[in-house]
LOKEFI-611842 format. One record per residue (C-alpha): x, y, z; residue in three letters. Coordinates in steps of 0.001 Angstrom, whole numbers, padded with zeros to 6 digits, always signed. Layout:
// residues N
XYZALA/...
// end
This chain:
// residues 537
+017760-009924-020555MET/+015714-008256-023312THR/+011946-007941-023314ILE/+009658-008987-026142ASN/+007818-005942-027514THR/+004986-005147-029939ASN/+003116-008042-028384VAL/-000382-008554-026987LEU/-000738-011014-024109TYR/-004054-012764-023516PHE/-004389-013759-019881GLY/-004284-012676-016245ASP/-001792-009822-016025ASN/-000642-010874-012547LEU/+000422-014315-013774GLU/+002059-012808-016849LEU/+003880-010070-014926LEU/+005292-012648-012509ARG/+006788-014556-015451ASN/+010327-013180-015556ARG/+010902-014664-018998ASP/+008232-012300-020264TYR/+008958-009395-017888PHE/+012536-009188-016570PRO/+013437-006737-013809ASP/+013800-003130-014955GLY/+012702-003727-018541SER/+009893-001175-019098VAL/+010202+002606-019498ASP/+006592+003708-019022LEU/+003471+002071-017582ILE/-000051+003373-018084TYR/-002938+001470-016550LEU/-006661+002086-016406ASP/-007947-000843-014326PRO/-011688-001582-014400PRO/-013680-000030-011618PHE/-017424+000585-011792ASN/-017579+004112-010421SER/-021155+004558-011598ARG/-022408+002077-008997ALA/-023599+003499-005713ASP/-020583+004182-003514TYR/-022084+002533-000443ASN/-022922-000628-002360VAL/-019244-001147-003115LEU/-018593-001289+000613PHE/-021405-003720+001348ARG/-020236-006841+003156GLU/-020222-010144+001207PRO/-023589-011016+002806THR/-025245-008075+001025GLY/-027593-009659-001521GLU/-027779-006617-003812GLN/-024043-006263-004291SER/-023452-008610-007228ALA/-026371-007287-009247ALA/-025564-003635-008729GLN/-021858-003791-009455ILE/-021739-006456-012150LYS/-018951-004907-014201ALA/-016912-004366-011069PHE/-017480-007753-009458SER/-016761-009593-012703ASP/-013146-008584-012158THR/-012815-007766-008427TRP/-014786-009572-005747HIS/-013977-010513-002161TRP/-013768-014261-002715ASP/-011263-017080-002341GLU/-008943-015516-004912VAL/-008899-012148-003142ALA/-008359-013840+000224ILE/-005452-015862-001171ALA/-003939-012760-002766THR/-004219-010867+000531TYR/-002413-013730+002284ALA/+000259-013746-000416ASP/+000860-010008+000070ILE/+001187-010501+003818GLN/+003715-013264+003235GLY/+005871-011936+000403THR/+005463-008183-000124ALA/+007877-005603+001354PRO/+007109-004761+004975GLU/+005726-001275+004340ASN/+003390-002658+001659VAL/+002197-005405+004003ARG/+001485-002890+006752GLU/-000352-000497+004417ALA/-002624-003227+003056VAL/-003208-004618+006548LYS/-004278-001183+007768ALA/-006630-000738+004803LEU/-008101-004166+005511HIS/-008789-003234+009123GLN/-010440+000011+008049PHE/-012327-000969+004879ILE/-013062-004543+005942ARG/-013950-007368+003537GLU/-015874-006111+000531ASN/-015369-005483-003151ASP/-013383-002271-002682VAL/-010913-004188-000515MET/-010763-006914-003161ALA/-009953-004225-005744TYR/-007168-002796-003582LEU/-005711-006234-002800VAL/-005692-007271-006448MET/-004216-003922-007490MET/-001504-004087-004808THR/-000265-007462-006050ALA/-000067-006117-009599ARG/+001508-002788-008659LEU/+004281-004601-006776VAL/+005136-006452-009997GLU/+004803-003324-012119LEU/+007270-001549-009825HIS/+009676-004468-010303ARG/+009556-004381-014116VAL/+009883-000589-014301LEU/+013302+000851-015136LYS/+014985+003186-012665GLY/+014250+006075-015037THR/+010657+004939-015607GLY/+007246+006351-014738SER/+003831+004936-013904LEU/+000461+006591-014561TYR/-002562+005015-012853LEU/-005899+006206-014229HIS/-008765+005958-011742CYS/-011667+007969-010356ASP/-012356+009680-007024PRO/-014146+006611-005645THR/-010896+004825-004812ALA/-008048+007153-005816SER/-007236+008058-002195HIS/-006831+004395-001247TYR/-004741+003691-004331LEU/-002447+006557-003419LYS/-001779+004945-000035VAL/-000843+001706-001818VAL/+001352+003515-004354LEU/+003106+005513-001615ASP/+003931+002229+000111ALA/+005288+000634-003076ILE/+007026+003560-004797PHE/+007770+005719-001758GLY/+006063+009063-001030PRO/+009020+011009-002430ARG/+008432+009456-005864ASN/+004883+010775-006079PHE/+004905+013473-008763ARG/+001325+014562-009453ASN/-002329+013921-009015GLU/-003539+014870-012480ILE/-007169+015852-012879VAL/-008671+015167-016304TRP/-012060+016706-017027LYS/-013674+013765-018786ARG/-017181+015092-019406THR/-019135+018297-019746SER/-021074+019930-016955ALA/-024164+018128-015711HIS/-026311+017885-012625SER/-025879+015185-009965ASP/-028453+014677-007242ALA/-027521+016348-003935LYS/-023819+016733-004699ARG/-021435+018620-006967TYR/-021353+016945-010352ALA/-018463+014525-010833ARG/-016876+015402-014157VAL/-013264+014363-013560GLN/-010957+011367-013467ASP/-007731+011128-011493THR/-004372+010056-012895ILE/-001735+009290-010253LEU/+001785+009913-011573PHE/+004732+008167-009871TYR/+008335+007578-010851THR/+010749+004907-009688LYS/+013475+007407-008753SER/+014433+011073-008911ASP/+016183+010441-012221ASN/+013306+009933-014646PHE/+012471+010745-018262VAL/+010666+014078-018469TRP/+009778+015950-021641ASN/+007911+019064-020562ARG/+004641+019569-022413GLN/+003182+022925-023427PHE/-000224+024270-024384LEU/-000612+026988-027042PRO/-000909+030532-025721HIS/-004427+031911-025551ASP/-004162+035160-027515THR/-007185+036510-025632GLU/-005699+035878-022198SER/-004669+038635-019814GLU/-001087+037346-019899TYR/-000772+037705-023671VAL/-002505+041079-023711ARG/-000109+042519-021111THR/+003150+040756-022085HIS/+002827+040694-025891TYR/+001338+044134-026412ALA/+003096+044873-029729HIS/+002363+043544-033194SER/+003991+043674-036626ASP/+002187+044772-039761GLN/+001375+041110-040410ASP/-000264+040819-036994GLY/+002477+038780-035283ARG/+002455+039554-031577LEU/+005744+040259-029812TYR/+007241+041721-026693ARG/+010477+043628-026127LEU/+013160+041670-024312ASP/+016357+042773-022662ASN/+019544+042508-024729VAL/+021882+043077-021770LEU/+023827+040073-020484ALA/+022508+038680-017157PRO/+024858+039660-014322GLY/+027059+041576-016752GLY/+028616+038308-017967ARG/+028738+038899-021698GLY/+030832+040492-024436PRO/+031461+044187-023806VAL/+031426+046571-026744TYR/+029927+049861-027924GLU/+026617+049677-029794TRP/+024748+052786-031006LYS/+026398+054933-028348GLY/+025907+052451-025483PHE/+028820+050478-024049THR/+027503+047515-022128ARG/+027927+043810-021530ALA/+025537+042436-024159TRP/+023595+039190-024421ARG/+024762+038729-028044PHE/+028130+039079-029744THR/+028598+042172-031887GLN/+028323+040093-035064GLU/+025093+038465-033902ASN/+023688+041830-032874MET/+024297+043122-036388ALA/+022665+040011-037889THR/+019595+040378-035687LEU/+019302+044050-036577GLU/+019403+043142-040254GLY/+016588+040668-039660GLN/+014465+043334-038004GLY/+014715+041623-034611ARG/+016386+044614-032872ILE/+014253+047659-032190VAL/+015071+050807-030262TYR/+013235+052402-027374THR/+012654+056120-026976LYS/+015970+056393-025127SER/+017759+054755-028058GLY/+018467+051573-026091MET/+018220+048422-028230PRO/+015683+045700-027382ALA/+015087+042233-028769TYR/+011808+041465-030536LYS/+010516+038136-029097ARG/+007528+036731-030993TYR/+004686+034902-029259LEU/+004437+032251-031989ASP/+008082+031281-031390GLU/+007533+030538-027728MET/+006876+026941-026639PRO/+003574+027851-025035GLY/+002202+027610-021522VAL/+003720+024779-019448PRO/+001151+022060-018952LEU/-000374+022070-015480GLN/-001905+019209-013447ALA/-005501+020041-014427VAL/-006302+018916-017983TRP/-009431+020470-019462THR/-008354+020656-023099ASP/-008848+016998-024097ILE/-012539+016187-024575PRO/-013971+012710-024072PRO/-014829+010521-027047ILE/-018270+011542-028286ASN/-020714+009460-030294SER/-019457+010860-033620GLN/-015715+010644-032974ALA/-013760+008804-035667ARG/-011766+006881-033067GLU/-014849+005693-031174ARG/-015130+001909-030994LEU/-018100+001648-028678GLY/-015824+000420-025869TYR/-017425+001825-022732GLU/-014235+002911-020960THR/-012324+003989-024082GLN/-010039+006980-023462LYS/-009126+009602-026093PRO/-005937+008865-027994GLN/-004791+012447-027369ALA/-004771+011738-023628LEU/-002459+008752-024033LEU/-000235+010586-026504GLU/+000296+013342-023945ARG/+001330+010839-021256VAL/+003629+008938-023613ILE/+005294+012059-025018GLU/+005900+013490-021544ALA/+007424+010396-019934SER/+009165+008403-022665SER/+011388+008796-025709ASN/+011310+007189-029132GLU/+012234+003516-028930GLY/+011230+003221-025251ASP/+008968+000410-024036VAL/+005390+001319-023040VAL/+003302-001218-021083LEU/-000464-001186-020558ASP/-001461-004169-018377PRO/-005213-003435-018676PHE/-005197-002411-022302CYS/-008900-002834-023141GLY/-009420-001519-026667CYS/-005727-000653-027017GLY/-005573+003140-027067THR/-002199+003182-025283ALA/-000847+000605-027730VAL/-002000+002610-030764VAL/-000635+005873-029333ALA/+002721+004246-028547ALA/+002989+002829-032072GLN/+002147+006219-033587LYS/+004834+007945-031502LEU/+007605+005477-032353GLY/+007660+003608-029053ARG/+007743-000132-028536ARG/+004752-001485-026677TRP/+003208-004357-024716ILE/-000487-004835-024016GLY/-002165-007306-021662ILE/-005844-008117-021293ASP/-007795-010995-019810ILE/-010636-010907-022342THR/-010679-012186-025902SER/-012968-009274-026757LEU/-010200-006804-025953ALA/-007635-008771-027956ILE/-010031-009000-030913ALA/-010796-005275-030819VAL/-007103-004365-030529MET/-006050-006608-033408CYS/-008771-005179-035645LYS/-007843-001648-034611ARG/-004138-002176-035257LEU/-004639-003861-038606GLU/-007215-001379-039884ASP/-005456+001740-038641GLY/-001849+000677-039187LEU/-001742-001532-042298PRO/+001313-003770-042396GLY/+002012-003516-038666ILE/+003991-006417-037230LYS/+002924-007704-033832TYR/+002434-010956-031943GLU/-000384-012359-029806VAL/+000677-014681-026964ILE/-001625-016763-024795GLY/-004427-017564-027231GLU/-005202-021168-028223PRO/-002994-022720-030886THR/-004534-026222-030855THR/-008053-027645-030823VAL/-007564-028956-027283SER/-006518-025496-026063GLU/-009536-023993-027831ALA/-011801-026515-026106ARG/-010255-025667-022741ALA/-010937-021973-023359LEU/-014571-022686-024257ALA/-015051-024733-021072GLU/-013427-022181-018768ARG/-015716-020848-016060GLU/-017492-018511-015866PRO/-017104-016809-019251ASP/-015288-019305-021465GLY/-018039-019448-024071ARG/-017820-015709-024724TYR/-014016-015675-024657GLN/-013986-018526-027180PHE/-016413-016604-029374GLN/-014292-013453-029460TYR/-011166-015454-030176TRP/-012822-017459-032950ALA/-014170-014468-034868ILE/-010699-012945-034875ARG/-009485-016020-036757LEU/-011518-014805-039736VAL/-010799-011093-039198GLY/-014338-010133-038169ALA/-015386-007167-036065GLN/-016720-008483-032703PRO/-020085-007738-031163ARG/-020928-007491-027485ASP/-023248-010370-026486PRO/-024920-008230-023815ASP/-026277-005966-026572ARG/-027715-008619-028854LYS/-031389-008005-029354ARG/-033869-008158-032171GLY/-033450-009664-035595ALA/-029646-009717-035461ASP/-029353-011580-032159ALA/-027359-014292-033933GLY/-024583-011982-035101VAL/-021276-012614-033332ASP/-019106-010725-035811GLY/-019208-008795-039073LEU/-016948-008559-042107ILE/-017388-005892-044795ALA/-016684-006959-048405VAL/-016906-005202-051767HIS/-019947-006104-053851HIS/-019194-004316-057116ASP/-016977-001671-058687ASN/-019464+001120-057921ARG/-018611+001195-054221GLY/-021434-000963-052885LYS/-020446-002945-049799VAL/-022201-005898-048195ILE/-021770-007622-044860GLN/-020710-011115-043933VAL/-022421-012322-040756VAL/-020201-014503-038567VAL/-021695-016891-036018GLN/-019727-019032-033530VAL/-020756-022161-031626LYS/-018518-023895-029101SER/-020877-026720-028156GLY/-022872-029321-030033GLN/-024082-028177-033459VAL/-026912-029232-035729HIS/-028750-028207-038875ALA/-031084-025774-037093SER/-028077-023539-036387HIS/-027433-023205-040113ILE/-031111-022454-040767ARG/-030952-019724-038139ASP/-027826-018243-039774LEU/-029557-018268-043150LYS/-032417-016302-041647GLY/-030083-013811-039951THR/-028047-013241-043111ALA/-031162-012817-045239GLY/-031003-012342-048970SER/-028377-009594-049125ASP/-025713-010794-046697ARG/-023391-013787-046554LEU/-022870-016084-043583GLY/-019895-017845-042001VAL/-020515-020467-039310PHE/-017548-021364-037047ILE/-017773-024442-034861CYS/-015546-026369-032513LEU/-017192-029734-033284GLU/-017289-031279-036741ARG/-020394-030314-038740PRO/-022996-032983-039404THR/-024072-034032-042896ASP/-027475-032311-042481PRO/-025633-029078-041570MET/-023512-029282-044703ILE/-026594-029976-046807ALA/-028429-027042-045217GLU/-025509-024711-046025ALA/-025411-025872-049643ARG/-029140-025283-049973SER/-028515-021552-049449ALA/-027047-021441-052942GLY/-024509-019068-054420LEU/-023989-015318-054398TYR/-022612-013567-057501HIS/-020067-010837-056842ASN/-019990-008135-059490GLY/-016519-006891-058627LEU/-014849-010273-059120MET/-017493-011619-061571ASP/-017617-014934-059743ARG/-019842-016923-057414ASP/-019343-017473-053675TYR/-021209-019765-051262PRO/-023876-017832-049371ARG/-023285-019909-046246ILE/-019945-021483-045289GLN/-019007-023735-042387ILE/-015480-023790-040974LEU/-014181-025708-037986THR/-011628-024433-035492ILE/-009320-027206-036660GLU/-009505-025893-040235GLU/-008954-022289-039174LEU/-005924-023203-037052LEU/-004539-025020-040074ALA/-004770-021808-042105GLY/-008053-022222-043977LYS/-010141-019080-044436GLN/-013680-018474-045704PRO/-013971-017882-049437LEU/-015053-014241-049642LEU/-014899-011255-052024PRO/-012187-008628-051349PRO/-012590-007095-047924ARG/-013039-003392-047328VAL/-009704-002013-046102VAL/-009243+001236-044168GLY/-012893+001565-043174GLN/-014155+002821-039853ARG/-015207-000422-038190ALA/-018820-000793-036998PRO/-019212+000006-033333LEU/-019235-002828-030851ILE/-022860-003696-030274GLY/-023988-001867-033421GLN/-025144-003577-036581VAL/-024655-001265-039556VAL/-027682-001258-041896PRO/-027320-003721-044730GLN/-025410-002385-047703GLY/-024365+000786-045875LYS/-020987-000086-044400MET/-018949+003143-044570PRO/-015923+003135-046856VAL/-013112+005647-046533GLU/
// end
């Protein structure tokens, strides 16, 4: 049974992974996952019992996903009833030791998912679990139980930040990546780092240089163990590493030099060597800084170079790469760039919206599919009414219908509090760009919402209002009262304020806008770019 690839799934990854129509046994070559875990919260707070009143407030990002509640209890019971015996015993022991708190909820929820991930992984496949020192030791116990201790390959340490000072402890600057395989027969493409020409190794082993500065060392031309062609060369009869014809060719190329004794030696250049084999401590990939081109403002975003290294090492072109917690989609983008097929899963519409925008802006013409999002008005209404975050999930989904860049509602402050999304469009042929402000409402709507959008858009931006309910006549009149905007590039007028319903968008209708800016660096999540200053590549 084949697996559908180049697809983004919107939904709970456990439910999706258990769907064998989507994920047959042994169908994925490489899994990378970076599950959410709020390591910045106080360690002891994470272990506070459910009666601890401060817990929810102090670990909001963590408890939004993992919390010891009815779902965690049911998942624990499911593991005890259906998981392999060694997995059941490992989780039971952790439960007895850690007790019932949010860390245990995290481990229970991760165990259920890792069991399914092990099932969908091919026999030659690998899994990389990205975590931090807060829970990595517990996760390793779970992974040993699922994959078997003999299939543990590495604990990779990635230095994710520069040196800093932590109070009364050594500064935590690293993440952990646990590397497991499903068997001894796994895909492995050894990775190398360039030689440091200033290192002691290079100075002692590549002590010679040509006139052009190329460093080299002298290598033996004798056959190992005497198992090579025997002939006389320059007065020496030996078993040689090369045939006589090849020796003559190399000499003509200047690759054979002679020592003081007259013995030939092979000139081996440093720049022809593959480099230093990559070790388990990675300090050469910096985190994403505030000025990085790839930065999206996604708090847990990892550098693309990090994912490219993992994908290159443990998969081949055409293989299937799965990220079940894909967030802003770095693994998906890296897999696409390296010629792999890919699958991403995330439970938030924000992540799906960010990934779609990232794929379409960075890889024009890319073909992919989104599964799990609403396709009818009734499904859209169900999403909006979902507890506890349906309103926000609906918002992120709706702005993607018009191709807008999403904003994080937690960061809305000030004059632009009504901005849910932004679209950059060309204003004229001199390179000026203006913004289209997108606002979404899932509940009842009235004319005051349009007046608010008019105020947010101001005189130099356009506005698009998306609603689930049908607009009222006063709303339509209020939108018309905003008048028209004249676009110099197209030499035509556009409505300053437009109203579109979800029903219209699902039927294929789009806002009437000037040509959009293509290939730009998108505004950061939570950041409103100053009016008229959207960057254009």
